[in-house]
C-alpha positions in Angstrom: 16.5 3.6 11.3 14.9 0.4 9.9 11.5 0.8 8.4 8.8 -1.5 7.0 5.8 -1.0 4.6 2.4 -2.6 5.2 1.6 -4.9 2.3 -1.6 -6.6 3.6 -4.6 -5.7 5.7 -3.9 -6.0 9.4 -6.8 -7.7 11.3 -8.6 -5.4 13.7 -7.8 -7.7 16.7 -4.1 -7.1 16.2 -4.3 -3.3 16.3 -3.5 -1.8 19.7 -6.2 0.8 20.6 -4.6 1.9 23.9 -2.6 4.7 22.2 -2.3 6.7 19.0 -4.6 9.0 17.2 -7.3 6.5 16.3 -5.8 5.7 12.9 -5.6 2.1 11.6 -2.8 0.6 9.6 -3.4 0.8 5.8 -1.6 -0.9 3.0 1.3 1.3 2.0 1.8 2.9 5.5 5.4 3.1 6.6 6.1 1.9 10.1 9.0 1.2 12.5 9.6 -2.3 13.9 9.7 -2.6 17.7 10.4 -6.2 18.4 9.8 -9.6 16.8 8.2 -12.7 18.2 6.4 -15.9 17.3 2.6 -16.0 17.3 1.0 -18.9 19.4 0.3 -20.7 16.1 4.0 -20.7 15.2 3.9 -17.9 12.6 6.7 -15.3 12.7 5.8 -11.7 13.3 6.3 -8.6 15.5 5.1 -5.3 16.9 5.4 -2.2 14.7 4.3 1.4 15.2 3.7 4.4 13.0 4.4 8.0 13.8 2.8 11.2 12.6 4.9 13.8 10.8 5.1 15.6 14.2 6.5 12.5 15.9 3.4 11.4 17.8 2.1 7.9 17.8 -0.3 7.3 15.0 -1.0 3.6 15.5 0.7 0.3 16.7 0.0 -3.3 15.8 1.2 -6.8 15.9 1.8 -8.1 12.3 2.8 -11.3 10.6 6.1 -11.1 8.7 4.1 -11.8 5.5 2.1 -8.5 6.1 5.1 -6.2 5.9 8.2 -5.7 3.7 11.5 -4.2 4.8 12.3 -0.9 3.2 16.0 -0.6 2.1 17.9 2.2 3.9 18.6 3.9 0.6 14.9 4.0 -0.5 13.4 7.5 -0.2 10.0 7.4 1.5 8.0 10.1 3.2 
């Protein structure tokens, strides 16, 4: 499964508050990419989501590619 790490603060207006446990993305959080797209201003980004240890949705957000980094498959992360 491909994973990404948050490396910048995600603006509040790009956090989806319709689901999840009320958490917000924090720098260092590990997330799963859902799909990529281009923002209206032409910047590249996508939707990502984070799950709790129990597999429940913690949060989801739209992020710029510059706000995340890919985690290599061989990197051990919690």
